[in-house]
C-alpha positions as a Markdown table, in Angstrom:
| # | Residue | x | y | z |
|---|---|---|---|---|
| 1 | Met | 119.5 | 67.7 | 88.9 |
| 2 | Thr | 118.5 | 70.3 | 91.4 |
| 3 | Asn | 120.1 | 73.7 | 91.8 |
| 4 | Thr | 120.8 | 72.9 | 95.5 |
| 5 | Leu | 124.2 | 71.8 | 96.6 |
| 6 | Val | 124.4 | 69.8 | 99.8 |
| 7 | Leu | 127.8 | 69.3 | 101.4 |
| 8 | Glu | 128.8 | 66.6 | 103.7 |
| 9 | Gln | 128.5 | 68.9 | 106.7 |
| 10 | Gly | 124.8 | 69.3 | 106.0 |
| 11 | Ile | 125.0 | 73.0 | 104.9 |
| 12 | Thr | 122.6 | 73.8 | 102.0 |
| 13 | Tyr | 123.4 | 76.3 | 99.3 |
| 14 | Gly | 122.1 | 77.5 | 96.1 |
| 15 | Asn | 118.3 | 78.0 | 96.2 |
| 16 | Pro | 117.4 | 81.6 | 95.2 |
| 17 | Pro | 115.0 | 83.5 | 97.5 |
| 18 | Thr | 111.4 | 82.6 | 97.0 |
| 19 | Gln | 108.8 | 85.2 | 95.8 |
| 20 | Glu | 107.5 | 85.3 | 99.3 |
| 21 | His | 110.8 | 86.6 | 100.6 |
| 22 | Thr | 111.3 | 89.2 | 97.8 |
| 23 | Lys | 107.7 | 90.5 | 97.7 |
| 24 | His | 107.6 | 94.3 | 97.9 |
| 25 | Phe | 105.8 | 95.8 | 101.0 |
| 26 | Ala | 103.4 | 97.7 | 98.8 |
| 27 | Glu | 102.9 | 95.1 | 96.1 |
| 28 | Gly | 99.3 | 94.6 | 94.9 |
| 29 | Phe | 96.3 | 96.2 | 96.5 |
| 30 | Asn | 97.1 | 96.6 | 100.3 |
| 31 | Phe | 97.1 | 99.1 | 103.1 |
| 32 | Tyr | 100.7 | 100.3 | 102.4 |
| 33 | Lys | 99.9 | 101.1 | 98.7 |
| 34 | Cys | 96.7 | 102.9 | 99.7 |
| 35 | Phe | 98.5 | 105.0 | 102.3 |
| 36 | Trp | 101.2 | 106.1 | 99.9 |
| 37 | Val | 98.6 | 106.9 | 97.2 |
| 38 | Phe | 96.8 | 109.0 | 99.8 |
| 39 | Leu | 100.0 | 110.7 | 101.0 |
| 40 | Ile | 101.4 | 111.5 | 97.5 |
| 41 | Gly | 97.9 | 112.6 | 96.3 |
| 42 | Ser | 97.7 | 115.0 | 99.3 |
| 43 | Leu | 101.1 | 116.5 | 98.5 |
| 44 | Ala | 100.3 | 116.8 | 94.8 |
| 45 | Gly | 97.0 | 118.5 | 95.7 |
| 46 | Phe | 98.8 | 121.0 | 97.8 |
| 47 | Leu | 101.2 | 121.8 | 94.9 |
| 48 | Val | 98.3 | 122.0 | 92.4 |
| 49 | Glu | 96.2 | 124.3 | 94.6 |
| 50 | Thr | 99.2 | 126.6 | 95.4 |
| 51 | Ile | 100.2 | 126.9 | 91.7 |
| 52 | Phe | 96.5 | 127.4 | 90.7 |
| 53 | Cys | 96.2 | 130.2 | 93.2 |
| 54 | Leu | 99.4 | 131.8 | 92.0 |
| 55 | Val | 98.2 | 131.7 | 88.3 |
| 56 | Met | 94.7 | 133.0 | 89.1 |
| 57 | Thr | 95.6 | 135.7 | 91.7 |
| 58 | Gly | 99.2 | 136.5 | 91.0 |
| 59 | His | 100.3 | 135.8 | 94.6 |
| 60 | Ile | 101.3 | 132.8 | 96.6 |
| 61 | Ala | 98.8 | 131.4 | 99.0 |
| 62 | Ile | 99.5 | 128.2 | 100.9 |
| 63 | Arg | 96.7 | 125.8 | 100.2 |
| 64 | Ser | 97.5 | 123.1 | 102.8 |
| 65 | Asn | 94.4 | 122.1 | 104.8 |
| 66 | Leu | 96.6 | 120.7 | 107.7 |
| 67 | Ile | 98.3 | 122.8 | 110.3 |
| 68 | Cys | 101.8 | 121.3 | 110.1 |
| 69 | Gly | 102.2 | 119.5 | 106.8 |
| 70 | Pro | 102.2 | 120.7 | 103.2 |
| 71 | Leu | 99.2 | 118.4 | 102.3 |
| 72 | Asn | 95.7 | 118.8 | 101.0 |
| 73 | Thr | 93.9 | 115.8 | 102.2 |
| 74 | Val | 90.8 | 116.4 | 100.0 |
| 75 | Tyr | 93.0 | 115.6 | 97.0 |
| 76 | Gly | 94.5 | 112.6 | 99.0 |
| 77 | Met | 91.0 | 111.2 | 99.6 |
| 78 | Gly | 90.2 | 111.8 | 95.9 |
| 79 | Ala | 93.3 | 110.1 | 94.8 |
| 80 | Leu | 92.6 | 107.1 | 97.1 |
| 81 | Ala | 88.9 | 106.9 | 96.0 |
| 82 | Leu | 90.0 | 107.0 | 92.3 |
| 83 | Tyr | 92.7 | 104.3 | 93.0 |
| 84 | Met | 90.2 | 102.0 | 94.8 |
| 85 | Ser | 87.5 | 102.4 | 92.2 |
| 86 | Leu | 89.6 | 102.5 | 89.0 |
| 87 | His | 92.8 | 100.6 | 89.7 |
| 88 | Lys | 91.6 | 97.6 | 87.5 |
| 89 | Met | 90.3 | 99.8 | 84.6 |
| 90 | Lys | 92.7 | 100.6 | 81.8 |
| 91 | Lys | 91.0 | 100.9 | 78.4 |
| 92 | His | 87.5 | 102.4 | 78.7 |
| 93 | Ile | 88.4 | 106.1 | 78.7 |
| 94 | Phe | 84.8 | 107.4 | 78.6 |
| 95 | Leu | 83.8 | 105.1 | 81.4 |
| 96 | Leu | 86.9 | 106.3 | 83.4 |
| 97 | Phe | 85.8 | 109.9 | 82.8 |
| 98 | Ile | 82.2 | 109.2 | 84.0 |
| 99 | Ile | 83.1 | 107.2 | 87.1 |
| 100 | Gly | 86.0 | 109.6 | 88.0 |
| 101 | Ala | 83.6 | 112.6 | 87.8 |
| 102 | Val | 81.0 | 110.9 | 90.0 |
| 103 | Val | 83.6 | 109.6 | 92.5 |
| 104 | Gly | 85.5 | 112.9 | 92.7 |
| 105 | Thr | 82.3 | 114.9 | 93.1 |
| 106 | Ala | 81.1 | 112.6 | 95.9 |
| 107 | Val | 84.4 | 113.0 | 97.7 |
| 108 | Glu | 84.3 | 116.7 | 97.4 |
| 109 | Tyr | 80.7 | 117.0 | 98.6 |
| 110 | Phe | 81.3 | 114.6 | 101.5 |
| 111 | Cys | 84.5 | 116.6 | 102.6 |
| 112 | Ser | 82.6 | 119.9 | 102.5 |
| 113 | Trp | 79.6 | 118.6 | 104.3 |
| 114 | Gly | 81.7 | 116.8 | 106.9 |
| 115 | Gln | 83.8 | 119.9 | 107.6 |
| 116 | Gln | 80.7 | 122.0 | 108.2 |
| 117 | Met | 79.0 | 119.4 | 110.4 |
| 118 | Leu | 82.0 | 118.8 | 112.5 |
| 119 | Leu | 83.8 | 122.2 | 112.5 |
| 120 | Gly | 81.1 | 124.7 | 111.5 |
| 121 | Ser | 83.1 | 126.0 | 108.5 |
| 122 | Val | 83.8 | 125.3 | 104.8 |
| 123 | Ser | 86.9 | 125.7 | 102.8 |
| 124 | Trp | 85.3 | 126.3 | 99.4 |
| 125 | Asp | 82.0 | 127.7 | 98.2 |
| 126 | Tyr | 80.7 | 127.2 | 94.6 |
| 127 | Ser | 77.4 | 129.1 | 95.1 |
| 128 | Asn | 78.3 | 131.6 | 92.4 |
| 129 | Met | 79.1 | 128.8 | 89.9 |
| 130 | Pro | 76.4 | 127.4 | 87.5 |
| 131 | Leu | 74.9 | 124.0 | 88.2 |
| 132 | Asn | 76.2 | 123.8 | 91.8 |
| 133 | Ile | 74.7 | 121.6 | 94.6 |
| 134 | Asn | 74.5 | 123.6 | 97.9 |
| 135 | Gly | 77.7 | 125.4 | 96.9 |
| 136 | Arg | 79.7 | 122.2 | 97.7 |
| 137 | Val | 80.2 | 120.9 | 94.2 |
| 138 | Cys | 79.5 | 122.2 | 90.7 |
| 139 | Leu | 79.5 | 120.8 | 87.1 |
| 140 | Leu | 82.8 | 122.5 | 86.1 |
| 141 | Phe | 84.8 | 120.8 | 88.9 |
| 142 | Ser | 83.0 | 117.5 | 88.3 |
| 143 | Val | 84.4 | 117.7 | 84.7 |
| 144 | Tyr | 87.8 | 118.4 | 86.2 |
| 145 | Trp | 87.5 | 115.3 | 88.3 |
| 146 | Gly | 86.6 | 113.3 | 85.2 |
| 147 | Phe | 89.7 | 114.4 | 83.3 |
| 148 | Leu | 91.8 | 113.8 | 86.4 |
| 149 | Ala | 90.5 | 110.2 | 86.6 |
| 150 | Val | 91.6 | 109.6 | 83.0 |
| 151 | Ala | 95.0 | 111.1 | 83.7 |
| 152 | Trp | 95.2 | 109.1 | 86.9 |
| 153 | Val | 94.7 | 105.7 | 85.3 |
| 154 | Lys | 96.8 | 106.4 | 82.2 |
| 155 | Trp | 99.8 | 108.2 | 83.6 |
| 156 | Ile | 99.7 | 109.2 | 87.3 |
| 157 | Gln | 99.0 | 105.7 | 88.8 |
| 158 | Pro | 101.7 | 103.9 | 86.8 |
| 159 | Phe | 104.2 | 106.6 | 87.8 |
| 160 | Leu | 103.2 | 106.4 | 91.5 |
| 161 | Glu | 103.5 | 102.6 | 91.5 |
| 162 | Lys | 107.1 | 102.9 | 90.1 |
| 163 | Val | 108.0 | 105.5 | 92.7 |
| 164 | Ile | 106.6 | 103.4 | 95.6 |
| 165 | Ala | 108.3 | 100.3 | 94.3 |
| 166 | Lys | 111.7 | 102.0 | 94.7 |
| 167 | Ile | 111.2 | 102.2 | 98.5 |
| 168 | Pro | 113.1 | 99.2 | 100.0 |
| 169 | Asn | 111.2 | 96.8 | 102.1 |
| 170 | His | 113.2 | 97.3 | 105.3 |
| 171 | Ile | 112.5 | 101.0 | 105.1 |
| 172 | Gly | 109.0 | 101.0 | 103.6 |
| 173 | Lys | 107.0 | 99.4 | 106.4 |
| 174 | Pro | 108.5 | 101.3 | 109.4 |
| 175 | Leu | 108.4 | 104.6 | 107.4 |
| 176 | Thr | 104.8 | 104.0 | 106.5 |
| 177 | Trp | 103.8 | 103.6 | 110.1 |
| 178 | Leu | 105.9 | 106.6 | 111.2 |
| 179 | Leu | 104.3 | 108.8 | 108.6 |
| 180 | Cys | 100.9 | 107.4 | 109.4 |
| 181 | Ala | 101.3 | 108.3 | 113.1 |
| 182 | Ala | 102.5 | 111.8 | 112.2 |
| 183 | Leu | 99.6 | 112.3 | 109.8 |
| 184 | Ile | 97.0 | 111.3 | 112.4 |
| 185 | Ala | 98.6 | 113.7 | 114.9 |
| 186 | Asp | 98.5 | 116.5 | 112.4 |
| 187 | Ile | 94.9 | 115.8 | 111.5 |
| 188 | Leu | 93.8 | 115.8 | 115.2 |
| 189 | Leu | 95.7 | 119.0 | 115.9 |
| 190 | Thr | 94.2 | 120.6 | 112.8 |
| 191 | Val | 90.6 | 119.6 | 113.8 |
| 192 | Ala | 91.1 | 121.0 | 117.3 |
| 193 | Cys | 92.6 | 124.3 | 116.0 |
| 194 | Ile | 89.8 | 124.9 | 113.5 |
| 195 | Tyr | 87.1 | 123.9 | 116.0 |
| 196 | Cys | 88.5 | 126.3 | 118.7 |
| 197 | Trp | 88.9 | 129.0 | 116.0 |
| 198 | Asp | 85.3 | 128.7 | 115.0 |
| 199 | Met | 84.2 | 128.9 | 118.6 |
| 200 | Arg | 86.2 | 132.1 | 119.1 |
| 201 | Val | 84.7 | 133.6 | 115.9 |
| 202 | Glu | 81.2 | 132.8 | 117.3 |
| 203 | Gly | 82.2 | 134.5 | 120.6 |
| 204 | Ala | 81.9 | 131.2 | 122.6 |
| 205 | Ser | 84.6 | 130.1 | 125.1 |
| 206 | Thr | 85.4 | 126.5 | 126.0 |
| 207 | Gly | 87.6 | 127.5 | 128.9 |
| 208 | Thr | 89.6 | 124.3 | 128.7 |
| 209 | Tyr | 93.4 | 124.1 | 129.1 |
| 210 | Leu | 93.6 | 122.7 | 125.5 |
| 211 | Ala | 91.6 | 125.6 | 124.1 |
| 212 | Thr | 93.8 | 128.1 | 125.9 |
| 213 | Trp | 97.0 | 126.4 | 124.6 |
| 214 | Ile | 95.6 | 126.4 | 121.1 |
| 215 | Glu | 94.6 | 130.1 | 121.3 |
| 216 | Cys | 98.1 | 131.0 | 122.5 |
| 217 | His | 99.9 | 129.1 | 119.8 |
| 218 | Tyr | 97.4 | 129.4 | 117.0 |
| 219 | Pro | 95.6 | 132.7 | 117.4 |
| 220 | Asn | 93.0 | 134.0 | 115.0 |
| 221 | Ser | 95.6 | 136.0 | 113.0 |
| 222 | Leu | 97.6 | 132.9 | 112.3 |
| 223 | Met | 94.6 | 130.8 | 111.4 |
| 224 | Glu | 93.3 | 133.4 | 109.0 |
| 225 | Asn | 96.7 | 133.4 | 107.3 |
| 226 | Ile | 96.8 | 129.6 | 107.0 |
| 227 | Tyr | 93.1 | 129.2 | 106.0 |
| 228 | Asn | 92.5 | 132.5 | 104.1 |
| 229 | Asn | 89.7 | 131.0 | 102.0 |
| 230 | Met | 87.8 | 129.4 | 104.9 |
| 231 | Ile | 84.2 | 130.5 | 105.5 |
| 232 | His | 82.6 | 130.2 | 109.0 |
| 233 | Lys | 79.0 | 129.1 | 108.9 |
| 234 | Gln | 76.9 | 130.5 | 111.8 |
């Protein structure tokens, strides 16, 4: 006996939705899951950096590396790199620690190098820390990345997957693309503002309409307030 009831009129009832129809938009390893991992990691990094600064200095300093959003994309890239490299690893804690330290350190070095090459500035400098490499990474923060990798696989990743799974399918996909477009626009604006700021610090002038608009809306005083720990490399 089947669980489908067919009436004389030819109308079919009874079959439950297939797994294909009920599959969550961020199920498995796909773009949507990766995007939300990056986004939530960036938000968590912003909160961690802000709280860390408050504890260490006694005052609040906004640690977003984007102009408009409360996000720190270095942590987002680190979260995404950890997820992509460790999402199938569950039991080997020491191996998690080693791989996490290597991956996190590589991400941190690449972000610092890329920022200096593209924008002529860096957002952190570990030159006064022991066992550092070009001031971009150091042993202490590599160890932090290792511990973060263990915490990621054991606690953070399962929690994130539960949070993402609560987003309904009919909302998840359009919301993802909307946030993705907003994030890209924010990144492009941030890159343009930092580049023009660095040009002004060096005494150069681009003379373009965009540079004039940016200088009007994002003058040096505002940029120094937003990126109070940024160092311009001549």
